C-alpha positions in Angstrom: 0.0 0.0 0.0 1.4 3.4 -0.9 1.8 6.1 2.0 -0.1 9.3 1.8 2.1 11.9 0.1 1.0 14.6 2.5 2.5 12.9 5.6 5.9 12.4 3.9 6.1 16.0 3.1 5.4 17.1 6.8 8.1 14.8 8.1 10.7 16.2 5.7 9.9 19.8 6.8 10.1 18.9 10.5 13.5 17.3 10.0 14.8 20.3 8.1 13.7 22.7 10.9 15.5 20.5 13.5 18.7 20.6 11.5 18.6 24.4 11.2 18.0 24.8 15.0 20.9 22.6 15.8 23.2 24.7 13.6 22.1 27.9 15.2 22.7 26.6 18.7 26.2 25.5 17.7 26.9 29.0 16.4 25.7 30.6 19.5 27.7 28.3 21.8 30.8 28.9 19.7 30.3 32.7 20.0 29.9 32.5 23.7 33.0 30.4 23.9 35.0 33.0 21.9 33.6 35.9 24.2 34.5 34.1 27.3 37.9 33.3 26.0 38.5 37.0 25.2 37.3 38.0 28.7 39.6 35.4 30.3 42.5 36.6 28.1 41.8 40.2 29.0 41.4 39.5 32.8 44.8 37.6 32.6 46.4 40.5 30.9 45.0 43.0 33.4 46.1 40.9 36.4 49.4 39.5 35.3 50.7 42.4 33.0 49.0 45.5 34.2 48.1 44.4 37.7 50.6 46.6 39.6 49.9 49.7 37.5 46.1 49.4 38.2 46.7 49.0 41.9 48.7 52.1 42.0 46.1 54.1 40.0 43.4 52.8 42.3 45.2 54.0 45.3 45.4 57.5 43.8 41.9 58.3 44.8 42.0 61.5 46.8 42.4 64.9 45.2 42.7 67.9 47.4 43.0 71.5 46.0 45.7 73.7 47.4 45.9 77.5 47.0 49.1 79.5 46.9 49.5 83.2 47.3 49.5 85.8 44.5 50.1 89.5 44.5 47.1 91.8 45.3 46.1 94.2 42.6 47.8 97.7 42.5 46.1 101.1 42.9 46.8 104.1 40.7 45.4 107.6 40.6 43.4 108.9 37.7 46.6 109.7 35.7 48.3 106.4 36.2 50.5 107.3 39.2 51.1 104.5 41.6 49.5 104.7 45.0 49.6 101.2 46.3 52.1 98.6 45.2 53.5 95.2 46.2 57.0 94.5 47.4 58.4 91.0 47.2 59.8 89.4 50.2 61.3 86.1 51.3 58.9 83.7 53.0 59.2 80.3 54.7 56.1 78.1 54.6 55.1 74.7 56.0 52.5 72.3 54.5 51.1 69.6 56.8 50.3 66.3 55.4 47.3 64.3 56.6 49.5 61.6 58.1 51.9 64.0 59.8 52.0 63.5 63.5 52.4 66.1 66.3 55.7 64.5 67.1 57.0 64.9 63.6 55.8 68.5 63.4 57.6 69.2 66.7 60.8 67.7 65.4 60.6 69.9 62.3 60.0 73.0 64.5 63.1 72.2 66.5 65.2 71.9 63.4 63.8 75.2 62.0 64.5 77.0 65.3 68.2 76.3 64.7 68.1 77.9 61.3 65.9 81.0 61.7 65.1 83.7 64.3 61.5 83.5 65.1 59.8 86.3 67.1 57.9 85.1 70.1 55.7 88.1 70.6 52.6 86.3 69.3 52.9 83.4 71.7 49.8 83.3 74.0 49.3 81.7 77.4 47.2 79.1 75.9 50.1 78.3 73.5 52.4 77.9 76.4 50.1 75.6 78.2 49.4 73.4 75.2 53.1 73.2 74.5 53.9 72.3 78.1 51.4 69.4 77.9 53.1 68.1 74.7 56.5 68.3 76.4 55.3 66.8 79.7 52.4 64.5 78.6 52.3 62.1 81.5 52.9 64.7 84.2 50.2 66.9 82.7 47.4 64.3 82.7 48.3 63.1 86.2 46.8 66.4 87.3 43.4 65.0 86.6 42.4 62.2 89.0 40.8 59.0 87.8 37.6 60.0 89.8 37.4 63.4 88.0 37.9 61.7 84.6 35.3 59.1 85.5 32.9 61.8 86.4 33.4 63.6 83.1 33.0 60.4 81.1 29.7 59.6 83.1 27.9 62.7 81.7 25.0 62.0 79.4 25.0 63.1 75.7 28.7 64.0 75.5 31.0 63.2 72.7 34.6 62.0 72.9 35.8 65.3 71.7 33.9 67.1 74.4 35.3 64.7 77.0 38.8 65.3 75.9 38.2 69.0 75.8 37.0 69.1 79.4 40.0 67.0 80.6 42.3 69.3 78.7 40.7 72.4 80.3 41.3 71.0 83.8 44.9 70.2 82.9 45.6 73.7 81.6 44.0 75.3 84.7 46.3 73.3 86.9 49.6 74.1 85.2 51.4 76.5 87.5 53.4 79.6 86.5 56.4 77.8 87.9 55.9 75.0 85.5 55.5 77.4 82.6 58.7 79.2 83.6 60.5 75.9 82.9 60.2 76.6 79.2 63.5 78.0 78.0 64.2 80.6 75.5 64.9 77.9 72.9 61.6 76.2 73.9 59.8 79.5 73.3 61.3 79.9 69.8 60.4 76.3 68.9 56.9 77.1 70.2 56.6 80.2 68.1 57.3 78.1 65.0 55.2 75.2 66.1 52.1 77.4 66.7 52.2 78.7 63.1 52.7 75.1 61.8 49.6 73.8 63.5 47.4 76.8 62.6 46.9 75.8 59.0 44.9 73.1 57.2 46.2 69.8 55.8 47.9 70.2 52.4 47.6 74.1 52.7 50.8 76.1 52.8 51.1 78.0 56.1 53.5 81.0 56.4 55.9 80.4 59.2 57.9 83.6 58.7 57.6 86.3 56.0 58.6 89.4 57.8 62.3 90.2 58.0 63.5 86.8 56.6 67.2 87.5 56.0 68.9 86.2 52.9 71.1 84.0 54.9 68.0 82.3 56.6 66.4 82.0 53.2 69.5 80.3 51.8 70.1 78.0 54.7 66.5 76.7 54.9 66.5 76.3 51.1 69.6 74.1 51.2 68.1 71.8 53.9 64.6 71.3 52.5 65.2 67.6 52.1 65.7 67.4 55.9 62.5 69.4 56.6 59.5 67.6 55.2 56.7 70.0 54.3 58.9 73.1 54.6 59.4 75.3 51.6 61.0 78.7 50.7 59.0 81.0 48.5 58.1 84.6 47.7 55.5 86.5 49.6 54.2 90.0 48.7 54.2 92.9 51.2 51.6 95.6 50.7 53.3 99.0 50.1 51.5 102.4 50.3 53.0 105.4 48.5 50.5 107.8 49.9 49.3 108.5 53.5 45.7 108.8 52.2 43.7 106.9 54.8 40.9 106.1 52.3 43.2 103.7 50.5 42.6 101.4 53.4 44.9 98.7 54.7 45.3 95.0 54.7 46.0 92.5 57.4 49.4 91.0 57.7 50.1 87.3 57.6 50.8 87.3 61.3 47.2 88.5 61.9 45.5 86.8 58.9 41.8 87.0 58.5 40.0 89.0 61.2 38.1 86.7 63.6 34.7 88.3 62.8 35.1 87.5 59.1 36.8 84.2 59.3 33.9 82.0 58.2 33.0 84.4 55.4 36.5 84.2 53.9 37.2 80.5 54.6 33.9 79.8 52.6 35.6 81.5 49.7 38.7 79.4 49.7 40.9 81.9 51.6 43.6 80.6 53.9 43.7 81.7 57.6 46.8 83.8 57.2 45.8 85.4 53.9 46.1 89.1 53.6 42.6 90.6 53.2 41.4 94.2 52.9 40.6 95.5 56.4 39.3 99.0 55.6 38.0 101.4 53.0 39.1 100.8 49.3 41.2 97.7 50.3 38.1 96.2 51.9 35.4 97.5 49.5 37.2 96.0 46.5 38.6 92.9 48.1 37.1 90.5 45.5 38.9 92.3 42.7 42.2 93.0 44.5 42.7 89.5 45.9 43.2 87.9 42.6 42.9 84.2 41.8 45.4 81.9 43.4 47.3 79.1 41.7 45.4 75.9 42.3 47.2 72.5 42.4 45.9 69.1 43.2 47.9 67.0 45.6 47.1 63.5 44.5 47.4 61.1 47.5 47.2 57.4 48.0 44.8 55.8 50.6 47.5 56.2 53.2 47.3 59.9 52.8 50.7 60.2 51.2 51.1 62.6 48.3 52.2 60.8 45.2 51.8 63.5 42.7 51.0 67.2 42.3 49.2 68.6 39.3 48.6 72.3 38.5 45.0 72.7 37.5 44.8 76.5 37.3 47.6 79.1 36.9 46.8 81.9 39.2 47.0 85.5 38.4 47.5 88.7 40.4 44.4 90.7 41.4 43.0 93.3 39.1 44.4 96.8 39.3 42.3 99.8 40.3 42.5 103.2 38.7 41.0 105.7 41.2 39.2 108.9 40.4 41.6 110.8 42.7 44.2 113.2 41.4 47.1 112.2 43.9 49.1 115.5 43.2 46.0 117.7 43.8 45.1 115.7 46.9 48.6 116.0 48.3 48.6 119.8 47.6 45.2 120.3 49.2 46.4 118.2 52.1 49.0 120.8 52.8 46.5 123.6 52.4 44.0 122.1 54.8 46.8 121.3 57.4 48.2 124.9 57.1 44.8 126.5 57.5 43.8 124.2 60.4 47.0 124.9 62.3 46.7 128.6 61.6 43.1 128.6 63.0 44.2 126.5 65.9 46.8 129.1 66.9 44.0 131.8 67.3 42.0 132.4 70.3 38.7 130.6 71.2 40.0 127.4 69.3 40.1 125.0 72.2 37.6 122.7 70.6 38.9 122.9 67.0 40.6 119.7 65.9 39.6 118.9 62.3 39.0 120.2 58.9 37.6 118.7 55.6 37.5 119.3 51.9 35.9 117.2 49.2 36.2 118.0 45.5 34.3 116.1 42.8 33.3 116.3 39.2 29.6 117.3 39.3 28.9 115.6 35.9 30.4 112.2 36.6 30.6 111.7 40.3 34.4 111.3 40.2 35.8 112.2 43.5 39.0 114.2 42.6 40.2 115.0 46.1 39.1 113.8 49.5 40.8 115.5 52.3 40.5 115.5 56.1 43.0 116.5 58.7 42.7 116.0 62.5 44.9 117.1 65.4 45.5 114.2 67.7 47.8 113.7 70.7 50.5 111.1 70.1 50.2 108.6 73.0 54.0 108.0 73.0 55.2 111.5 72.9 52.2 113.3 74.4 52.6 116.0 71.7 49.9 117.0 69.2 50.3 115.9 65.6 48.2 116.3 62.4 47.0 112.9 61.0 45.1 112.0 57.9 41.3 112.0 58.4 40.1 111.7 54.9 37.6 109.0 55.9 35.9 111.6 58.2 34.5 113.2 55.0 31.8 110.4 54.8 31.9 108.9 58.3 31.2 112.0 60.4 28.5 114.6 60.0 28.0 118.2 61.2 25.6 121.1 61.0 26.2 123.0 57.8 24.8 126.4 58.4 23.9 128.8 55.6 25.6 126.6 53.0 22.3 124.8 52.6 20.2 127.9 51.8 20.2 127.1 48.1 18.4 123.8 48.9 15.9 125.7 51.0 15.1 128.1 48.2 14.7 125.3 45.7 12.5 123.5 48.2 10.3 126.5 48.4 10.0 126.6 44.6 9.2 122.9 44.3 6.5 123.2 47.1 5.0 126.1 45.1 5.1 128.5 48.2 7.5 130.9 46.6 8.9 131.6 43.1 12.0 133.3 41.8 10.1 136.6 41.7 8.9 136.4 45.3 9.8 139.3 47.5 10.1 138.8 51.2 11.2 141.3 53.9 14.2 140.6 55.9 13.4 141.8 59.5 13.7 140.4 63.0 10.8 138.0 63.3 9.1 137.4 66.7 7.0 134.3 67.3 4.9 133.7 70.5 7.1 132.7 73.3 10.4 133.0 71.5 13.2 135.5 71.3 13.4 137.4 67.9 15.2 135.5 65.1 17.4 137.7 62.8 19.9 137.8 60.0 23.4 138.6 61.0 23.5 141.7 58.7 20.2 143.2 59.8 19.5 143.4 63.5 16.6 145.8 63.5 15.4 147.1 60.2 13.2 145.9 57.3 14.9 145.1 53.9 12.9 144.0 50.9 14.7 141.3 49.0 14.4 138.6 46.4 16.0 135.1 46.3 19.1 136.5 44.6 19.9 138.9 47.4 18.8 136.5 50.0 21.6 134.2 48.9 24.1 136.9 48.3 23.8 138.4 51.8 22.8 135.1 53.4 19.4 136.1 54.8 18.2 133.9 57.6 14.8 135.6 57.7 14.1 134.9 54.0 14.6 131.2 54.7 12.6 131.4 58.0 9.6 132.8 56.1 10.0 130.2 53.3 9.8 127.4 56.0 6.7 129.1 57.5 5.1 129.1 54.0 5.9 125.4 53.6 4.1 124.9 56.9 1.1 126.8 55.6 1.4 129.7 58.1 2.7 133.0 56.6 4.6 135.1 59.1 2.8 137.7 61.2 4.3 139.5 64.3 3.8 137.5 67.5 2.1 134.6 65.8 2.1 131.2 67.6 3.7 128.5 65.6 2.3 125.0 65.7 4.0 122.7 63.2 2.0 120.6 60.8 2.9 116.9 60.7 4.1 117.0 57.1 6.4 120.1 57.4 9.5 118.2 58.4 9.0 115.4 56.0 8.5 117.9 53.1 11.7 119.8 53.9 13.8 116.7 54.6 12.5 114.7 51.6 13.3 117.7 49.4 16.8 118.1 50.9 17.4 114.3 50.4 16.9 114.9 46.6 20.1 116.9 46.8 21.9 114.3 48.9 21.5 116.1 52.3 20.7 113.7 55.2 21.0 110.6 53.1 23.9 108.3 52.1 25.6 109.5 48.9 26.1 105.9 47.7 29.9 106.3 47.5 31.8 103.0 47.0 33.4 103.0 50.5 32.3 101.2 53.6 30.9 102.8 56.8 29.3 105.9 55.2 26.9 107.5 57.6 23.7 109.6 56.7 24.0 112.0 59.5 21.6 112.7 62.5 18.1 114.1 62.2 16.8 116.1 65.2 13.4 115.2 66.8 10.2 116.4 65.3 6.7 117.2 66.5 4.2 120.1 66.8 6.3 121.7 69.5 9.4 121.8 67.4 8.3 124.6 65.2 11.3 126.7 65.8 13.5 123.8 64.8 11.9 123.7 61.4 13.2 127.3 61.0 16.7 126.3 62.2 16.5 123.3 59.6 16.0 126.0 56.9 19.3 127.6 57.7 21.3 124.4 58.3 21.3 124.5 62.1 19.5 121.4 63.1 20.2 118.2 61.1 23.8 117.1 60.4 25.3 116.3 57.1 28.7 114.8 56.0 31.3 116.9 53.9 30.6 114.4 51.1 26.9 115.0 51.2 27.6 118.8 51.0 29.7 118.1 47.8 27.0 116.0 46.3 24.4 118.7 47.1 26.3 121.5 45.4 27.1 119.2 42.5 23.4 118.6 42.0 22.8 122.3 41.5 25.9 122.8 39.4 25.0 120.2 36.9 21.5 121.3 36.4 19.6 119.1 38.9 20.9 115.6 38.8 22.1 113.9 41.9 25.2 111.8 40.8 26.5 108.9 42.9 30.1 109.8 44.0 32.7 107.1 43.4 36.5 106.7 44.1 37.2 103.9 41.6 37.3 104.9 38.0 38.4 101.8 36.2 39.2 98.1 36.8 42.1 96.8 34.8 44.0 93.6 34.4 47.5 93.5 35.8 50.2 95.3 33.7 52.0 92.9 31.4 55.1 95.1 30.9 55.3 97.3 33.9 55.3 100.4 31.6 51.6 100.9 30.9 48.4 100.0 32.6 46.8 96.6 31.8 43.7 96.0 29.6 40.6 97.8 30.6 38.1 95.5 32.2 35.4 97.9 33.5 35.0 101.6 33.3 32.8 103.1 36.0 30.6 105.9 34.6 28.2 108.3 36.2 25.1 106.9 38.0 22.2 109.3 38.3 20.4 108.7 41.6 17.5 111.1 41.0 16.5 114.5 39.5 15.4 117.3 41.8 11.8 118.6 41.3 12.8 121.9 40.0 12.7 123.5 36.5 15.9 124.6 34.7 14.8 128.3 35.2 14.6 127.8 39.0 18.0 126.1 39.2 19.7 128.7 37.0 18.1 131.5 39.1 19.7 129.9 42.3 23.0 129.6 40.5 22.8 133.3 39.8 22.4 133.9 43.4 25.4 131.7 44.3 27.4 133.6 41.7 26.5 136.8 43.5 27.9 135.4 46.8 31.3 135.5 45.1 31.0 138.7 43.0 28.0 140.7 44.4 28.6 144.0 46.3 27.4 142.3 49.5 28.5 138.8 48.7 29.7 136.9 51.8 32.6 135.4 49.9 33.4 138.4 47.6 36.6 139.1 49.5 38.0 135.6 48.6 36.7 135.0 45.0 35.9 138.3 43.3 39.4 138.6 41.8 39.7 134.9 40.8 41.1 134.3 37.3 38.2 131.9 36.7 34.4 132.1 37.2 33.0 130.3 40.2 29.9 130.3 42.5 29.2 129.1 46.0 27.8 129.7 49.5 29.5 130.2 52.9 28.0 128.9 56.1 28.2 129.3 59.9 26.4 127.1 62.3 25.8 127.8 65.9 26.1 124.4 67.5 26.7 122.6 70.8 30.0 120.7 70.9 29.8 116.8 70.6 33.4 115.9 69.7 36.1 113.7 71.3 36.6 116.0 74.4 33.9 114.7 76.6 34.4 117.3 79.3 33.4 120.0 76.8 30.4 118.4 75.3 27.4 120.7 75.2 29.6 123.8 75.1 28.6 126.6 72.6 30.7 126.6 69.4 30.7 127.6 65.8 31.1 125.3 62.7 32.2 127.0 59.4 31.4 125.6 55.9 31.8 126.6 52.3 30.4 125.0 49.1 30.9 126.0 45.5 31.5 125.1 41.9 33.7 126.3 38.9 33.8 127.3 36.2 30.3 128.9 36.5 29.3 128.6 32.9 30.4 124.8 32.6 31.3 123.4 36.0 34.2 121.0 36.1 34.4 120.7 39.9 32.2 121.1 42.9 33.7 121.4 46.4 32.7 121.5 50.0 34.7 122.7 53.1 33.7 121.8 56.7 35.5 123.0 59.8 33.6 121.8 62.9 33.7 123.6 66.2 36.2 126.1 64.9 35.6 128.8 67.5 33.7 129.6 70.7 33.6 133.3 70.1 30.9 134.5 67.6 32.5 138.0 67.5 35.9 136.8 66.3 36.4 136.8 62.6 37.1 133.4 61.0 38.2 132.8 57.4 39.8 129.3 57.2 36.9 127.8 55.4 37.0 130.4 52.7 40.8 130.4 52.5 40.8 126.6 52.0 38.1 126.8 49.3 39.9 129.6 47.3 43.4 128.0 47.6 42.0 124.5 46.6 40.3 125.8 43.6 43.3 127.8 42.5 45.5 124.7 42.9 43.0 122.7 40.7 43.3 125.2 37.8 47.0 125.6 38.3 47.5 121.8 38.0 45.1 121.6 35.1 47.3 124.0 33.1 50.4 122.1 34.1 48.9 118.8 32.8 47.9 120.3 29.6 51.5 121.5 29.1 53.0 118.2 30.1 50.3 116.2 28.2 49.3 114.3 31.3 46.0 112.6 30.5 43.4 110.4 32.1 42.6 108.8 28.9 41.6 105.0 29.2 42.9 104.1 25.8 46.7 103.6 26.5 47.7 104.8 29.9 51.4 104.8 30.9 52.3 104.0 34.5 53.7 107.1 36.2 55.9 107.2 39.4 54.3 108.2 42.7 54.5 112.0 43.4 56.4 111.3 46.7 59.1 109.1 47.8 57.2 108.0 50.9 56.8 104.3 51.4 54.5 103.0 54.1 54.8 99.2 54.7 51.8 97.3 55.8 53.2 96.8 59.3 53.4 100.6 59.6 49.9 101.4 58.6 47.4 102.6 61.3 
């Protein structure tokens, strides 16, 4: 019988499928065999051939960044004359490894003590106690009984470090003076070195000595570095001032390092404990720019903490240089003028309270502070003699009543409030309010003089300003009237004055600026509102007065003053300033609420102060070879200076504000001489003399610079030498 054809065909297909599957499985197993063979071969290669290399690489697992010092940025005046520089000096450093023991560090300190002279003046009692414990370990801890130690350890919720801390505290308390006297002179020098070594972080260079490292010390230590693990000889940078101007600020020295109150702030920004940092004024304000960027290296260590390689990851660079707005030659000349006039006034009678004088000169169009001068008479604690010191920072950190110098602001306030206009005529006469003594102008003790705003400024009419303040209060003057102050009178006047910069911070780029003191207000302080109108109530800084007169000079814009003009990269050749990074231009803070006609009218009045027949400064400026305008001021005040025993005594503060040239102002200036005299009948002129001499000097130097082609261009600025040979090291700065 024949088989069915369909069944044979099915059997053949099944056999063929089975054959294909077997072939595929064989290929797969072969491929797996090849892969595993390769893996086994590679593993053998890694273990046998490269095993030791990979073990060493595996142990290089910890990378720690280390910073090294770089020079701070320099400071120049507006013409490129050097003001603050860096002086290289020898330094000896120590870098502690994570595995370094106290005993090893002590051994290194003992070796160093034989090679260098280390001052011991920074060694504290705590240092001595800790050092005595190290030197006398067993005897030290025998001072704590077993019972006392057991009691400390029995406390709840106390960590091991706290336990050790309490035990160490007991030990230190029980170390006697006799035991500390056992430390020899040699021990003290070793201690002085050791304390510097332990004050740093692991893998971070710590300066052991950088001041007065002699060439022989530097050479001897350099020759023996292989015997002194972690010790290195390098170059440090000492800050050097070529001007006594206090607002340049100062830096800390390595011996002091970062101030304690700012330690966490700077450590969080990768500073080292003994880094120099700006401690005051420009050095502090521009720390981020001046400090520069340190060289960063990575110490690659193995798992035992041993450094096996060092790789530089970032080449550091010095801090950026600052070009200041100051003219150092003009500042130095005005310093002499202010000091001369201060001492001359001090030699006159009724000057027991006089101890300071200020001048600020700025560009009213840009806010550049061209000169910032302050002089103060202080008693030298060592010699007991009086000496004149720089007090330039007093121009923005101290405030005084300004007297009639603010009367231009009072007029413009009256205009902006709509209570008077430039054509308003008011009578100057003694005014009598209920329950008060008559209030008068100095030049008019009994009569009635009709005057406008121009004459009011020219002759410095108090009464015109009093009547303006009464109109702002909504109570026109009448003889014997009671004066009850409206709630908004003081705010109206002060808010208006603030538009000029009076009674508010100027915004200068320096720390610790003050806004001055505002007297109390209320319905019963009506007379004080009149005093405010003539500058005899609130206090203003000399810088605020300069900003105020600048606002009038430039047509009504309050410009923020600044002492830094440009930020530049470090010089590449030492011959010209580095590339310009940032130029600091004018910043308009606000515009006053007055029309151009009102401002120009007031400027005419200020011009008449200098040139008018009755101008209060005519004697000093009428014959000037340039045009100028300004206002003098005298404030009757109660003394509140440094001499506590005289506080509350009657005295007079003299001021002067002005600008020049009148048609196109280049400079605005303010002079303040607080508590200059206690005798109102004694003539006083130092404020006006300083103003005239300072403006003369500005135009004299301007002509000189034009002749010598000295420029403040920011395109290509050559580096010029300092104007003096004075050099003030960081350890000499006060």
